[in-house]
C-alpha positions in Angstrom: -10.2 -18.2 -6.2 -8.0 -15.2 -7.5 -9.3 -12.9 -10.3 -7.7 -10.5 -12.8 -8.6 -7.7 -10.3 -5.8 -6.1 -8.2 -7.0 -7.1 -4.8 -5.9 -5.5 -1.4 -6.6 -7.8 1.7 -6.9 -6.8 5.2 -6.5 -8.4 8.5 -6.0 -7.4 12.0 -5.2 -8.6 15.4 -7.7 -11.8 15.5 -5.7 -13.3 12.9 -2.8 -13.8 15.2 -4.2 -16.9 16.5 -4.6 -18.2 13.2 -0.7 -18.1 12.4 0.6 -21.7 11.6 4.4 -22.0 11.5 4.3 -24.9 9.1 2.5 -23.6 6.4 5.2 -20.4 5.8 7.4 -20.6 2.8 10.9 -21.3 3.0 12.1 -17.3 2.9 9.7 -16.9 6.0 11.0 -20.2 7.6 13.9 -18.8 7.8 13.1 -15.8 9.8 10.6 -17.2 11.8 12.6 -17.8 14.9 14.3 -14.4 15.1 13.6 -12.5 18.3 11.5 -9.9 18.2 9.3 -7.4 20.6 5.6 -8.4 21.5 4.4 -5.7 18.9 6.7 -7.0 16.4 5.8 -10.7 17.2 2.2 -9.6 16.3 2.7 -7.9 13.4 4.7 -11.2 12.1 1.9 -13.4 13.0 -1.3 -11.3 11.7 0.5 -10.8 8.4 1.9 -14.0 8.0 -1.8 -15.5 8.9 -3.4 -13.3 6.4 -1.1 -14.5 3.5 -1.5 -17.8 4.1 -5.4 -17.2 3.9 -4.8 -15.3 0.8 -2.5 -18.3 -0.8 -4.8 -20.9 0.4 -7.3 -19.2 -2.0 -5.4 -19.3 -5.2 -5.3 -22.0 -7.8 -2.3 -24.5 -7.4 -0.6 -23.4 -10.3 -1.1 -19.8 -9.7 1.8 -17.4 -9.5 0.5 -13.8 -9.0 2.4 -10.7 -8.0 2.2 -10.1 -4.3 3.1 -7.4 -1.8 2.8 -7.5 1.7 2.8 -4.9 4.2 1.8 -4.2 8.3 1.4 -1.8 11.1 0.6 -2.0 14.5 -1.4 -5.2 14.8 -2.9 -4.7 11.1 -1.7 -6.2 7.5 -2.6 -5.7 3.8 -1.6 -8.2 1.1 -2.1 -6.9 -2.5 -2.0 -9.7 -5.1 -2.1 -9.0 -9.1 -1.9 -11.3 -12.1 1.1 -12.8 -12.7 3.9 -10.7 -14.4 2.6 -7.2 -12.9 4.6 -5.1 -10.6 3.1 -4.6 -7.2 3.8 -2.6 -4.2 1.5 -1.9 -1.1 2.4 -0.1 2.1 0.4 0.5 5.2 1.1 3.0 8.1 -0.5 3.7 11.2 -1.7 7.7 11.2 0.2 8.4 14.6 2.3 11.7 15.4 5.6 11.9 13.9 8.1 14.7 13.0 7.0 15.1 9.5 9.0 18.3 9.0 12.2 15.9 10.1 11.3 13.2 8.1 10.5 15.1 5.0 13.7 16.9 4.7 15.4 13.5 3.5 12.5 11.9 1.5 10.8 14.8 -0.1 11.3 17.3 -3.0 11.3 20.9 -2.0 7.7 21.0 -3.6 6.5 18.2 -1.4 7.6 19.8 1.6 6.1 23.0 0.9 2.6 21.4 0.5 3.1 19.8 3.6 3.9 23.1 5.4 1.0 24.6 4.0 -1.3 21.9 5.4 -3.7 24.0 7.8 -3.8 21.8 10.8 -1.4 19.1 12.5 -4.1 16.4 11.5 -4.3 17.5 8.0 -0.5 17.4 7.6 -0.4 13.7 9.4 -2.7 12.7 6.7 -0.9 14.2 3.8 2.3 13.1 5.1 1.2 9.5 5.4 -0.6 9.3 1.8 2.7 10.6 0.3 4.9 8.1 2.4 3.1 5.0 1.5 3.1 5.8 -2.1 6.8 6.3 -2.2 7.3 3.2 0.2 5.0 1.5 -2.5 7.5 2.2 -5.1 10.4 1.3 -3.4 9.0 -2.1 -3.2 7.4 -2.5 -6.7 10.2 -1.0 -8.6 13.0 -2.5 -6.6 14.5 0.9 -5.8 17.1 1.7 -3.0 15.9 2.9 0.6 16.4 5.7 1.7 18.2 6.8 -1.6 15.3 6.7 -4.2 12.8 8.2 -1.7 12.8 11.5 -3.0 12.9 10.8 -7.1 9.7 9.4 -6.4 6.4 10.8 -5.1 4.0 13.8 -6.6 4.5 16.7 -8.2 2.4 19.9 -9.4 0.8 19.3 -12.7 -2.0 17.8 -14.7 -3.5 14.8 -12.7 -6.2 12.4 -14.1 -7.3 11.4 -10.6 -11.1 11.3 -10.4 -11.6 10.1 -6.7 -12.8 12.7 -4.1 -9.8 14.1 -2.6 -10.6 17.4 -2.9 -9.5 18.0 0.9 -6.1 16.5 0.2 -2.9 18.8 -0.7 -2.1 16.5 -3.6 -5.5 17.0 -5.2 -4.5 17.6 -8.8 -0.9 16.5 -8.7 0.6 14.1 -11.0 2.5 10.9 -9.9 6.3 10.8 -9.7 7.0 7.3 -11.0 10.0 5.4 -11.7 8.9 4.9 -15.4 6.0 5.4 -17.5 2.9 3.3 -17.4 2.7 3.2 -13.6 -0.8 3.5 -11.5 -1.4 4.1 -7.8 -4.1 4.4 -5.5 -4.5 5.5 -2.0 -7.3 5.7 1.1 -7.3 6.5 4.7 -8.8 3.1 6.4 -11.2 3.4 9.7 -9.6 6.8 10.1 -6.4 5.4 11.5 -4.5 4.0 8.8 -3.3 5.0 5.2 -2.6 2.7 2.9 -1.4 2.9 -0.9 -0.8 0.6 -3.8 1.1 1.0 -7.2 1.0 -1.4 -9.9 2.6 -1.6 -13.4 0.6 -4.2 -15.6 2.5 -6.8 -17.6 3.0 -5.4 -21.4 0.0 -6.4 -22.9 -2.2 -7.5 -20.3 -5.8 -7.2 -20.7 -6.6 -6.4 -17.1 -10.1 -5.4 -15.9 -11.1 -1.9 -16.0 -13.3 -0.5 -13.4 -13.9 2.8 -14.4 -15.4 4.5 -17.8 -12.0 6.2 -18.0 -10.3 2.9 -17.9 -8.6 3.0 -14.4 -8.4 0.2 -12.4 -9.4 0.3 -8.9 -8.2 -2.2 -6.2 -10.8 -4.7 -4.8 -10.8 -4.6 -1.2 -11.5 -8.0 0.6 -11.4 -8.4 4.5 -10.0 -11.8 5.9 -12.6 -14.6 6.7 -13.9 -13.9 9.9 -12.9 -10.3 10.0 -14.9 -7.1 9.9 -14.9 -5.1 6.7 -12.8 -2.1 7.6 -14.2 1.8 6.3 -12.1 2.7 3.1 -12.4 6.2 2.4 -10.2 7.0 -1.3 -7.7 9.4 -1.0 -6.5 9.5 -4.3 -6.4 7.3 -8.0 -3.6 7.8 -10.4 -4.9 5.6 -13.4 
């Protein structure tokens, strides 16, 4: 049964065989027959099988906030109490023209921080952490992609982050959110994926607090029958 915690559910390729077209919700049923590449079809099946498993744990009258993301055979589903704004994004950490992409999605300060990374590997990790934060905001706040990518993200300044992200160029940076009251969290999963979640609690919500400073830390759960991944926190903006 779903609790008041913000929860991130993880699933991988093993879920593809558990996909059931007859359990899709209306919006997904309309998309189920679309032609896809083999990789995209696997992502579809894995993400929807994970979503079906998550929904099976909800009380019949529950209507939690929900966000879904998938990348290269793996998926994350985020759930939060009803009335919250929630966005999650998952990206495989793979080679990419980060300089080229940053030109249109990042501020000058963000681009400078990426360029200052000491190695290509460090730059990739920093880029995907920033990218997933931005994408999560696009989803949660119903912003426009790509037009609003530069208006959200991170900026130099006082940060209340208390997680061990000293190796990240974003250490000490503050969150650039669409409005006051937003929170964010990011991590590296199995040294291969970057995942971020952003959320805005409902006004007056009495939600679970996980740290002495009042921050909410997402609860991580693996799909039934799936191995729990290794999670390395990369940033928290309470």
